[in-house]
C-alpha positions as CSV (number, residue, x, y, z in Angstrom):
1,M,0.0,0.0,0.0
2,L,2.8,2.4,1.0
3,F,4.7,1.6,-2.2
4,S,1.6,2.3,-4.3
5,L,1.2,5.7,-2.6
6,L,4.8,6.5,-3.4
7,I,4.3,5.7,-7.1
8,I,1.0,7.8,-7.1
9,A,2.8,10.7,-5.4
10,N,5.6,10.7,-8.0
11,L,3.2,10.4,-10.9
12,A,1.2,13.3,-9.4
13,Y,4.2,15.5,-9.2
14,I,5.3,14.6,-12.7
15,T,1.8,15.5,-13.9
16,Y,2.0,18.8,-12.0
17,F,5.2,20.1,-13.5
18,W,4.2,18.9,-16.9
19,L,1.0,20.9,-16.7
20,H,3.0,23.9,-15.3
21,T,5.0,24.1,-18.5
22,S,3.1,22.2,-21.2
23,G,-0.4,23.0,-20.0
24,P,-1.0,26.0,-22.2
25,A,0.1,24.0,-25.3
26,L,-2.3,21.2,-24.3
27,L,-5.2,23.7,-24.1
28,A,-4.2,25.2,-27.5
29,G,-5.1,22.0,-29.2
30,G,-3.9,20.8,-32.6
31,N,-0.2,20.3,-33.2
32,A,0.7,22.0,-29.9
33,A,-1.5,19.4,-28.0
34,L,0.3,16.5,-29.8
35,I,3.6,18.0,-28.7
36,A,2.4,18.4,-25.1
37,L,1.2,14.8,-25.0
38,G,4.5,13.6,-26.5
39,R,6.3,15.3,-23.7
40,A,4.0,13.7,-21.1
41,S,4.6,10.3,-22.7
42,G,8.3,10.7,-22.5
43,L,8.1,11.7,-18.8
44,Y,5.8,8.8,-17.8
45,G,7.8,6.4,-19.9
46,A,11.1,7.4,-18.3
47,F,9.6,7.1,-14.9
48,L,8.2,3.6,-15.6
49,I,11.6,2.5,-16.9
50,L,13.2,3.7,-13.7
51,L,10.5,1.9,-11.8
52,Q,11.6,-1.3,-13.6
53,F,15.0,-1.0,-11.9
54,L,13.4,-0.8,-8.5
55,L,11.1,-3.7,-9.1
56,I,13.8,-6.1,-10.2
57,G,16.7,-4.6,-8.2
58,R,16.3,-7.1,-5.3
59,I,16.0,-4.1,-3.0
60,K,15.6,-5.4,0.5
61,W,13.3,-2.8,2.0
62,L,10.9,-3.1,-1.0
63,E,11.0,-6.9,-1.1
64,V,10.0,-7.1,2.6
65,W,6.8,-5.2,1.8
66,I,5.8,-7.0,-1.3
67,G,7.8,-10.2,-1.9
68,L,10.2,-10.8,-4.8
69,D,7.8,-13.0,-6.7
70,K,5.1,-10.3,-6.8
71,L,7.8,-7.7,-7.7
72,S,8.9,-9.8,-10.7
73,R,5.3,-10.0,-11.9
74,L,4.8,-6.2,-11.5
75,H,8.0,-5.8,-13.4
76,H,6.5,-7.7,-16.3
77,Y,3.3,-5.7,-16.5
78,N,5.0,-2.4,-15.8
79,G,7.4,-3.1,-18.6
80,L,4.5,-3.5,-21.1
81,L,3.1,-0.1,-20.0
82,A,6.5,1.6,-20.1
83,I,7.2,0.5,-23.7
84,I,3.8,1.9,-24.8
85,F,4.7,5.3,-23.5
86,I,8.3,5.1,-24.8
87,I,6.9,4.4,-28.3
88,L,4.3,7.2,-28.1
89,H,6.9,9.7,-27.1
90,P,8.8,10.0,-30.4
91,L,5.8,9.4,-32.5
92,L,3.7,12.2,-31.1
93,L,6.6,14.6,-31.1
94,L,7.5,13.7,-34.7
95,V,3.9,14.2,-35.9
96,G,3.4,17.4,-33.9
97,Y,6.7,19.1,-34.8
98,A,6.5,18.1,-38.4
99,A,3.1,19.6,-38.8
100,A,4.1,22.8,-36.8
101,H,7.2,23.3,-39.1
102,N,5.4,22.1,-42.3
103,Y,8.1,19.4,-42.6
104,T,7.9,15.8,-43.8
105,F,8.5,13.2,-41.2
106,T,11.9,12.4,-42.6
107,R,13.0,16.1,-42.6
108,Q,11.7,16.5,-39.0
109,L,13.6,13.4,-37.9
110,I,16.8,14.7,-39.5
111,D,16.2,18.1,-37.8
112,F,15.9,16.3,-34.4
113,V,19.2,14.4,-34.9
114,L,21.2,17.4,-36.2
115,H,19.9,20.3,-34.1
116,W,18.4,18.9,-30.9
117,G,20.9,18.2,-28.1
118,N,21.5,14.5,-27.4
119,V,18.5,13.3,-29.4
120,A,20.7,11.1,-31.6
121,Q,21.9,9.2,-28.5
122,A,18.3,9.0,-27.4
123,I,17.2,7.5,-30.7
124,I,19.9,4.8,-30.3
125,G,18.6,4.2,-26.7
126,F,15.0,3.9,-28.1
127,L,16.1,1.4,-30.7
128,L,17.9,-0.6,-28.0
129,L,14.8,-0.8,-25.9
130,I,12.7,-1.9,-28.9
131,G,15.3,-4.5,-29.6
132,V,15.2,-5.8,-26.0
133,V,11.4,-6.2,-26.2
134,I,11.6,-8.1,-29.6
135,I,14.4,-10.4,-28.4
136,S,12.6,-11.0,-25.1
137,L,9.4,-12.1,-26.8
138,H,11.5,-14.5,-28.9
139,I,13.2,-15.9,-25.7
140,V,9.8,-16.4,-24.0
141,R,8.2,-18.1,-27.0
142,Q,11.1,-20.4,-27.6
143,K,11.5,-21.1,-23.9
144,L,15.2,-20.2,-24.1
145,P,17.4,-20.3,-20.9
146,Y,17.0,-17.5,-18.3
147,E,20.6,-16.3,-19.1
148,N,19.5,-15.3,-22.6
149,W,16.9,-13.0,-21.1
150,Y,19.3,-11.7,-18.5
151,F,22.1,-10.7,-20.9
152,T,19.6,-9.2,-23.3
153,H,18.2,-7.0,-20.6
154,L,21.7,-5.6,-19.9
155,L,21.1,-3.5,-23.0
156,T,18.4,-1.6,-21.0
157,Y,21.2,0.0,-18.9
158,A,22.8,1.4,-22.0
159,A,19.4,2.6,-23.3
160,V,18.7,4.5,-20.1
161,I,22.1,6.2,-20.0
162,L,21.8,7.2,-23.6
163,A,18.4,8.8,-23.1
164,F,19.2,10.7,-19.9
165,G,21.1,13.6,-21.6
166,H,18.4,14.6,-24.0
167,Q,15.8,14.7,-21.2
168,L,17.6,17.5,-19.4
169,N,18.9,19.3,-22.6
170,V,15.8,19.4,-24.7
171,G,13.0,18.4,-22.2
172,T,10.9,21.5,-22.0
173,D,9.2,20.4,-18.8
174,L,12.5,19.7,-17.1
175,Q,13.7,23.3,-17.7
176,Y,11.5,24.1,-14.7
177,P,14.1,24.2,-11.9
178,P,12.2,22.2,-9.3
179,A,11.4,19.6,-11.9
180,A,15.1,19.3,-12.9
181,I,16.2,18.9,-9.3
182,Y,13.5,16.3,-8.8
183,W,14.5,14.4,-11.9
184,W,18.2,14.3,-10.8
185,L,17.1,13.1,-7.3
186,L,14.9,10.4,-8.8
187,Y,17.7,9.0,-10.9
188,V,20.1,9.1,-7.9
189,F,17.6,7.4,-5.7
190,V,16.8,4.6,-8.2
191,F,20.3,3.8,-9.3
192,G,21.7,4.3,-5.8
193,N,19.3,1.6,-4.5
194,F,19.9,-0.6,-7.6
195,I,23.7,-0.5,-7.4
196,L,23.7,-0.9,-3.6
197,F,21.5,-4.0,-3.4
198,R,22.2,-5.6,-6.8
199,F,26.0,-5.3,-6.8
200,C,27.5,-3.9,-3.6
201,Q,25.8,-6.0,-1.1
202,P,26.7,-9.4,-2.7
203,L,30.4,-8.3,-3.0
204,Y,30.3,-7.1,0.6
205,Q,28.9,-10.5,1.7
206,L,31.6,-12.3,-0.2
207,W,34.3,-10.2,1.4
208,R,32.8,-10.5,4.9
209,R,31.6,-14.1,4.9
210,R,34.1,-15.8,2.5
211,F,31.5,-18.2,1.2
212,Y,32.8,-21.3,-0.4
213,V,31.6,-24.8,-1.5
214,A,32.4,-27.2,1.3
215,A,30.9,-30.4,-0.1
216,I,28.5,-31.8,-2.7
217,T,26.4,-34.9,-1.9
218,R,23.8,-36.8,-3.9
219,E,20.2,-37.0,-2.6
220,T,18.5,-38.9,-5.5
221,A,19.4,-39.9,-9.0
222,D,18.5,-36.4,-10.2
223,A,19.1,-34.2,-7.2
224,I,22.2,-33.1,-5.3
225,S,22.9,-31.0,-2.3
226,I,25.6,-28.3,-2.2
227,Y,27.0,-27.3,1.3
228,I,28.3,-23.8,1.5
229,K,30.4,-22.6,4.5
230,G,31.8,-19.3,5.4
231,K,33.0,-17.0,8.1
232,N,30.6,-16.2,11.1
233,L,27.5,-17.7,9.5
234,T,25.6,-17.2,12.7
235,K,25.5,-13.5,11.7
236,F,24.3,-14.2,8.2
237,K,20.6,-13.4,8.6
238,I,18.7,-16.0,6.6
239,A,15.3,-17.5,7.6
240,A,14.0,-20.9,6.9
241,G,12.1,-20.9,3.6
242,Q,14.2,-18.2,2.0
243,F,16.4,-18.5,-1.1
244,I,19.7,-17.0,-2.3
245,I,20.9,-16.2,-5.7
246,V,24.3,-17.8,-6.1
247,R,27.2,-17.3,-8.6
248,F,29.9,-19.9,-8.3
249,L,33.3,-18.3,-9.0
250,A,34.8,-21.1,-11.0
251,K,35.6,-21.7,-14.6
252,N,32.5,-22.4,-16.7
253,F,30.3,-21.3,-13.8
254,F,31.0,-17.7,-12.9
255,W,29.0,-16.2,-15.7
256,Q,25.7,-17.6,-14.4
257,A,23.7,-16.7,-11.3
258,H,20.8,-18.9,-10.2
259,P,18.3,-18.8,-7.3
260,F,18.3,-21.8,-4.9
261,S,16.2,-22.3,-1.7
262,L,17.8,-23.1,1.6
263,S,17.1,-26.8,2.2
264,C,17.9,-27.0,5.9
265,A,17.1,-24.8,9.0
266,P,19.7,-22.1,9.6
267,N,22.3,-23.5,11.8
268,G,25.3,-21.1,11.8
269,E,27.6,-23.8,10.4
270,Y,26.6,-24.2,6.7
271,L,24.0,-23.4,4.1
272,R,22.6,-26.3,2.2
273,L,21.2,-25.9,-1.3
274,T,19.4,-29.0,-2.8
275,I,19.1,-28.8,-6.6
276,K,17.2,-30.9,-9.1
277,Q,19.5,-31.5,-12.1
278,S,17.0,-30.6,-14.9
279,G,19.1,-28.4,-17.2
280,D,22.7,-28.1,-18.5
281,F,23.8,-25.8,-15.7
282,T,22.2,-27.8,-12.9
283,R,23.5,-31.1,-14.3
284,S,27.1,-29.6,-14.3
285,L,27.0,-28.6,-10.7
286,E,28.0,-32.0,-9.4
287,N,31.4,-31.2,-11.1
288,L,31.8,-28.0,-9.2
289,P,35.2,-28.0,-7.5
290,V,35.1,-28.1,-3.7
291,N,36.4,-24.8,-2.2
292,T,35.0,-22.7,-5.0
293,K,34.1,-19.2,-3.8
294,A,30.4,-18.3,-4.0
295,L,29.0,-14.9,-4.6
296,I,25.7,-14.8,-2.7
297,D,22.9,-12.3,-3.3
298,G,20.3,-12.5,-0.6
299,P,18.6,-13.8,1.3
300,H,15.4,-13.2,-0.5
301,G,11.8,-14.3,-0.2
302,V,8.8,-14.1,2.2
303,F,8.0,-17.9,2.2
304,T,8.8,-18.0,5.9
305,A,6.9,-18.5,9.2
306,R,7.2,-14.7,9.9
307,F,3.6,-14.0,8.8
308,A,2.0,-17.1,10.3
309,R,-0.5,-16.4,13.0
310,R,-1.3,-19.9,14.1
311,K,0.8,-22.7,15.6
312,K,-0.8,-25.4,13.4
313,F,0.8,-25.9,9.9
314,L,0.1,-27.8,6.7
315,F,2.8,-28.1,4.0
316,I,2.1,-29.3,0.5
317,A,5.1,-29.9,-1.7
318,G,5.9,-31.4,-5.0
319,G,9.3,-32.7,-6.2
320,V,12.1,-30.3,-5.5
321,G,9.6,-28.0,-3.9
322,I,10.4,-29.8,-0.7
323,T,13.6,-27.8,-0.2
324,P,12.2,-24.6,1.4
325,V,9.5,-26.7,3.0
326,F,12.0,-29.0,4.7
327,S,13.9,-26.0,6.1
328,L,10.7,-24.6,7.5
329,I,9.6,-27.9,9.1
330,E,13.0,-28.5,10.6
331,D,13.1,-24.9,12.0
332,L,9.6,-25.1,13.5
333,A,10.3,-28.4,15.0
334,R,13.4,-27.1,16.8
335,Q,11.1,-24.4,18.2
336,N,8.8,-27.1,19.6
337,I,6.1,-26.3,17.1
338,T,5.2,-29.8,16.1
339,D,1.5,-29.7,15.0
340,I,2.7,-30.1,11.4
341,K,1.3,-32.1,8.5
342,L,3.2,-32.6,5.2
343,L,1.7,-33.9,2.0
344,Y,4.6,-34.6,-0.4
345,S,4.0,-35.6,-4.0
346,N,6.5,-37.3,-6.4
347,R,6.4,-39.3,-9.5
348,S,8.1,-42.3,-7.9
349,A,9.6,-43.3,-4.6
350,Q,13.0,-42.9,-6.1
351,N,12.4,-39.2,-6.6
352,I,11.6,-38.5,-2.9
353,I,14.2,-36.1,-1.6
354,F,15.1,-36.2,2.1
355,Q,13.0,-39.4,2.5
356,K,15.2,-40.6,5.4
357,D,15.4,-37.1,7.0
358,L,11.6,-36.7,6.8
359,A,11.2,-40.1,8.5
360,E,13.5,-39.0,11.3
361,L,11.7,-35.7,11.8
362,A,8.4,-37.6,11.9
363,Q,9.7,-40.1,14.5
364,R,11.4,-37.5,16.7
365,Y,8.8,-34.8,16.7
366,G,5.5,-36.6,15.8
367,I,5.2,-34.7,12.5
368,A,2.7,-36.3,10.1
369,V,4.2,-37.0,6.7
370,A,2.1,-38.5,3.9
371,H,3.8,-39.3,0.6
372,T,1.8,-39.6,-2.6
373,I,3.2,-41.1,-5.8
374,T,1.7,-40.2,-9.2
375,G,3.6,-42.4,-11.6
376,D,4.6,-45.7,-9.9
377,Q,1.7,-48.2,-9.8
378,S,3.8,-50.5,-7.5
379,W,3.7,-47.9,-4.7
380,S,1.7,-49.3,-1.8
381,G,0.9,-46.0,-0.2
382,E,-1.1,-43.0,-1.4
383,R,-1.2,-42.7,-5.2
384,G,-2.3,-39.9,-7.5
385,K,-2.3,-36.1,-7.3
386,I,-3.1,-34.2,-4.2
387,D,-6.8,-33.3,-4.6
388,R,-9.8,-32.3,-2.5
389,A,-10.6,-35.9,-1.4
390,K,-7.0,-36.6,-0.2
391,L,-6.9,-33.3,1.6
392,L,-10.1,-33.9,3.5
393,R,-9.1,-37.5,4.4
394,L,-5.5,-36.9,5.3
395,V,-5.9,-33.5,7.0
396,P,-9.4,-33.2,8.4
397,D,-8.6,-30.0,10.2
398,W,-7.1,-28.3,7.1
399,L,-9.2,-25.2,7.6
400,E,-7.5,-24.5,10.9
401,R,-3.9,-24.4,9.7
402,E,-1.4,-22.1,8.2
403,T,-0.8,-23.6,4.7
404,Y,2.3,-23.4,2.7
405,L,2.5,-24.6,-1.0
406,C,5.7,-25.2,-3.0
407,G,6.1,-27.2,-6.2
408,P,5.9,-27.0,-10.0
409,K,4.0,-24.1,-11.4
410,G,1.0,-26.1,-12.6
411,M,0.7,-28.0,-9.3
412,L,1.0,-24.7,-7.3
413,R,-1.7,-22.9,-9.2
414,G,-4.0,-25.9,-9.1
415,L,-3.7,-26.3,-5.4
416,K,-4.1,-22.5,-4.8
417,Q,-7.3,-22.5,-6.8
418,M,-8.6,-25.6,-5.1
419,L,-8.0,-24.3,-1.6
420,L,-9.5,-20.9,-2.3
421,A,-12.5,-22.5,-3.9
422,M,-12.9,-24.6,-0.8
423,G,-13.1,-21.4,1.3
424,F,-9.6,-21.4,2.7
425,P,-8.6,-17.9,3.9
426,K,-6.2,-16.2,1.5
427,R,-4.3,-14.6,4.4
428,R,-3.2,-18.0,5.7
429,L,-2.1,-19.3,2.3
430,H,1.6,-18.9,1.7
431,Y,3.5,-19.4,-1.6
432,E,5.9,-17.8,-3.9
433,E,5.3,-18.0,-7.7
434,F,8.0,-16.6,-10.0
435,S,7.4,-15.6,-13.6
436,F,11.1,-15.6,-14.7
C-alpha cells in the first residue's frame, strides 16, 4: 500500500510540473497538444523504466513489503506499460513538430538528430529498448534459458544512460528548476538503491563471509545438495524458507547466477542448497570444484513463518519444492512447534528427496508425513495427485492451519485455486510464484 502511494505521489508531481510548463500547449489543441502529449509520454515512460530497476533490483526494503515473486510480476506488466509510453513519445513529437514546421516526417527526424541536443543518442537508446522487447518475446516463446533473457536486458542499462542527456537538454518540462532537481534526485535514488542491493551487497557479503563450497552430496538420481560454508555464518541473517541467488566463481560457472532455496534450517555452520538436475547448468553442478568461492545475493523471499498467526501448519510440496518446506519444518520443530502435517507428491519413490530425513523428523517430533506417488503403480501408499478428497481425508482440520505450498507451477496454481474455492482464507495461504 505504501509503495503504491509513493508511485502515485511521483506520478502526481510529474503531472503537476508537466501541466505547469506544457499545460498552455495542451489547451491550445492541434499540433501543440500533440507535442504536449508527446512530452508527457516521455516523462511517464522514463519514470516507468526507472520503476523497472526498483522492481527487479532485489531491493531489500521493498522486497519485505511485497515479496520478490510479486515484484517480478509487477516488473512484467510495468514493462509493457513503459514501452507503450516510450513508443508514443517520439511518434507524437515527430507528428506534432513536423506539422508545426510544415516538414515531412523524414526532414523533421533529421532536424531532431542534427539540431536537438543528445537526441541522436536518445534514438539509439530507443532502438535498443525496442530490440530488448523483440528479443525478449522470442526468448519467452522459444523457452530459451534465463541467461539469454538476463544478458539481453543488460542493454536496458545502456538505453537509459543514452536517453538521460536529452531529457535535461531538450526536455521543455525539465527546464522548470524544481522539476530538474526532482529528476536528478529520482535517478540518484533509483540507481543508488539498484547498485547498492544488486552489486555492492553481494560483494560485501563475499568479502565479509568468505562463502565457499564445502561439499557436494547426492540425494536422489537427479538431485544433489551443495553445502556452503563461510565466516561467522551465525551473523548471516537468513530465515528458513528463504532463497539465495548464487554465482559460483569457478571456470564455466562464474557467468551464471541462479536462485536456490535453503534446504535446511539455519544452523550457523553451513547453508545447504538442494538442486534438481534438470538443465545443462544444474547437471554440471556435481562437477563444481570443492572450495569454489560463492558470490551470494540475498537472502530473499517471504516464504517464511514470519507472517504465520497460528501454531498449526500444513505443508504441501511437489518434487524439489520440498527444499524450502523441509527447512521450515525443521526450523519449526526445533522451536517445539510440532503440530505439522506434510503432503509430499513425487512421480516415484526414487524421486523422494530427504526421505530418510523426513522419517527421522516424523519419528522425533511426531510430525505427520504423507507421501503420494503419481507415476509408480507399484507404490503401496497414497497414489495420484493431491486433490480435495485426499486433503479432506489426510488433513481433516485443514481449515484451521497455516498452509504453505511449493512445487511445480501447474501444481502450485491448481492447489491454490482448489484451496480458495474450498473457502480457505487467503491470508493464511503462503506461496511464492515466480514468472522468470
